[in-house]
N, C-alpha and C positions, 0 to 999 in steps of 0.2 A: 812764678813760672808754672805753666801747666804742661800736661802731657801732650806730645805731638800726636799720640794716638787718639786723644780726644778731638783734636782738630780735624782729623780724618772723617769724623762723623758729620761734618757740615758740608753741604752742597757748596758753600763759598769756596772751599778749599779743593774741591774736585779737580784732579789733574796735577796737583802739587806733589812733588817727591817728599820722601821722609826728611831728606836733608834740608829742603826748603821749609818744611813744616817746623822743623826744630829751631829754626831761625826766628819763626814767628812765636812759638811756644815759649821762647826765652824772654819775650817782652810782654807776656800775657799773665793775667792773674784771674782768679775767680772771685766774683762778688755776688752777694745777695741783697735783694730790696723787698721790703715789705709792700703789700698792696696800698696804693695810694700815694706812694713816694714819687715825687718828681724827680727823675734822674738828671734831667737838665732842662733849661729854658731856651727858647728861640734867642739867638744872639750871643749865648754863653761861648767862651772859648771852648773849642772841640778838643778835649784832652784825651778822649778814648774813642776807639771803635769798638763796637760790641757785637758778640754773637750770642743769641739768646738760647740758653740750654733748657730752661723750664719758665713757664709763665707766660704772660701776655703784657704787651706794652703799646699804649696808645701813642701815635705820632700826632701832635697837636699844634694847631695854628691859632694864635690869639688874633681874633677879629674885633676891631674897635668900631662900636656902633653909635657913638655919640660922645661929646665931652663929659657928660655927667653920668655916664654908664660904665660899669666895669666891663673889661673885655670878655667876649664870649670865646670859649675854647671849642674849636671845630676840629673833629677828628678827621685827619687826612688818610690815616692808614692804621692798621693793627698789626704790630709785629707779633709773630708767634715762634714757637719752638723751632729752632734750626735756622732762624733768619737772622740777618745782619742789620745793624742800625749804627748810625753815627759816622757815615761815610765823609761827612765834613772834616773829620780828623786828618784826612790825607788830601783834601782839596782846598786850595787857598780860597778865601782868607782864613780858614781854619776856624769858623764860627758855625755853631749848629743853626740849620735852616728852619727847623721845627722844634717844638718841645717834646720831651718823652716822659710819660707817666705810667707807672706799673699799674695794672688793673687786677692783677694777681700777684701773689708772692712770686718772685722771679729770681732765677739764677742766671748769671752772665758771665761770659769770658770777656775781660776788658783788656784791649791792647793799648799800651802806652803810645799815644799819637806821636810823640817826639822821636821815641826810639824806633817806631814803625817806619816814619819817614826817613830815618837814617838808614834803615835796611833797604828801602826803596830806592834811595839815591845812590847807594853804594853799588848795588847789583842792579843795573838798568833793565837786564832781561827779567829778573824776578819782578822788579818794579812794574815793568809793563803787563806781566801776567796777573799781578795783584790788581793793578788798576783796571784790568778787563773784568775782574770779579766784582770791583766796585761799580764799574759802569752797569752791570746787570742789576745790582741793587738799586741804583738810581732809576733805571728804566722800569723796573718792577714798581717802585714807588710811584712813578709817573702814570704807569698804567692803571694802578689802584685809585689814583687821584682822578683820572679820567673817568672811571667808572662811577665814582662817587658823584662827580660833577654832572655826568649825564643822568644819573639817577634822580639827583635833586632838580635838575631842569626839567626832566620828564614829569616829576610829580608836580612842580609848579605850573606846568603847562595844563596838566589834567585838572588841577583845582581851579584854574581860571575859567573853565568852561561852564 
């Protein structure tokens, strides 16, 4: 369990009451990861939703470039202090859609997915409020992906001239 005061520091929980935060704090723990650690791989069961307290985490997509070559890991986004990751923990089929690898020593708040979903299903109004916060995470990730894609397309166009 973490302090609900700690959760107040995150933009993800902006607008949540102390009573609401206490419910989420009860299903959360703090974890630390060394630089280079793969927190999860794409397709793994999404057991946790995370808030990053310290460090940086790469969100990675394995890209297969041929049958006799190892997959390339493409960085889709970089999660930094104060941001959330692992939204797949509350969205079916509850499988991570990208991999996550720490590039710095990182400290995270981890919310147990099954217990989190139980809270969201029990209190529908709170569940709606929480899923609104999750939607913001997904939208931000999509925007960052678009920026990277446009940047790469722009570079490839410039190099073809």
